N, C-alpha and C positions, 0 to 999 in steps of 0.2 A: 504494500500499499503505499501511497505518498502523502503524509501528512492530510488527512480528511477525504482522500479519493482512494476508494477501493477499486483495484485492479486484479483482473482475472488474467491469467498468462500461462505460457509454457517456455520452460527453459531448454536451450539446446547446446550441446557441445560435440563438435564432430572434428576427428583427426583429418588433417590436409593430406592429400594424395602427393606421392613421390614416385613416380614410374609406376610400378606394379605393386607398391605397396603405400606404406604411410610414413609421413616425415615424424621424426622423434621430436617430442615437445613443440609441435606447431599444430595449432587447431584454431578453429573458428567458433566464437562462443556468440550465443544468441538467447534474446528473450522477446517474445511477443506479447504485447498487453492490450486487452480490450478494456474500455470504460466509457461510462460508468456501468460498474460490473451489473448492476439490476437491470439496466435497459441499455446494454452497448451501442454506442453510436462512432465510435473512433477506435481504431487499432495503430499500435505503435510498434514497429519493429526495428531492433536494434541489433546490427551484427559487427562483431568486433573482430578484425583478422589479427590472428597472433597474439593475443593478449598475455601480459607478464602478470603473474601474481605477484603480491606485495604483502607488506605487514597488515594492512587494513583488510585484506581479503585471506589472510592466514596462508599466503602463497598459492592460493586456489586461483585457477582462470578459467573456470566455468562459468556457462551463462548466468547461473544464479549469483555469482558473486561478482561479476564485471559488468555484465549488460542489463540485468533488472535494475540496479539502481540507477543506471542511465535512462531507462525508460520511465522509472518513478520521478526523475527530475523533468523529464520532458512533460509528462503529463502533468506535474504540478504548474509549469508554464503555460502549457496549451489551455488548462481549465481557466487560468488567469485571464487569458486572451480572449476566450470565447464566453467570458461572463459566468462560469459554473462556480457556484460556491462550494467550499468544501463541506462534508457531511460533519456536523458537529458530534454526533452520537450516533455512530453506525449500529445498526441493530444487530445482536448477536445471532447467530444460525440457529435455528429451530433444534431441540434436542432430538427430535426423530431423525432429522438429517444428520447430526453428528453420529447417532448410533449407526446408522447405515454405512456412513464413511468409515468408521472404525471397524464395521463387520467387512467391508469390502477390502480394506487394508490387510486385515487379518488373514482373509482367503487369499490375497495375492502374496503375503510371506510364506503361506504354507504350501503353495505350488512350487515344486523345484522347477528350476531354470533347466530347459532342455538343452543338449550340447548341439551347438551349431554345426551343421553339415559345411564341409569344405566346399565351396563353389569358385571355381574360376570365372568370374562374370565376363571378362575380357574376351576368352575364348568363345564362351557362349554367345556373346553378342557378335563375334566375328563370324560364326556358323550361320546366324540368323542372317546377316548382311549378304553373306556368300549365296545362301539360298536365294534370296530375293534377287540377287544380281543375276544369277544363273538363270532364273526363270521369269523374271519380271513381275513375278507376284508372291506374297509370302508364302513360304511352304508350311504346312500345318506340322509336318515332321520336325522342323527346326525350331518351330515355336515349342514343341512338346519336348524338345531335348532336355530340358531343364526340369529335374524332378519336382513333382507338385509338393507344396507344403503338406507335412503330415496333419491329420486332423487333430485338434486339440484333445488332450486326457481329459478324462472326468475330473471335475474339480477345478479345471483351468477357467478362469475369468470368462474367456470368449467362449466356452462350452456353456458355462451358465447363462451368458447372455442369449445364447442361441436358442436355449430351452425355455425361454420365458414366454 
């Protein structure tokens, strides 16, 4: 939040590519925020290329530590410019909503993280491009060359959402 302005948002931190792998200690950190959260009308996106952690961020350079505070400062200035007064006493979340959020969080923690399959994305994409160039149209076999994602296991949040 930004001193009286409640912002909803999502952080992001991505390693930067280097050839066929990733650069060491080089990332892009981001935060996208929407406000006012009760009826969003504005979206602010901040991307920071290769941020460096410092004492104030406890040496973290992730989106939540470096990009989210920038969004908060921008929102504060924007709100002043558009004449949006700060909320003096934001209402607390209803208890039922908090209980539901706690339940979802505990389910998410209980689900084991699946082991990632090794996928050579570059070779897969090259095969798709070769198929299109050879025939002039996308080849269904080339698009099916990549194994499908496994179905979520029982108890996985995606499985729970699909059964509602």
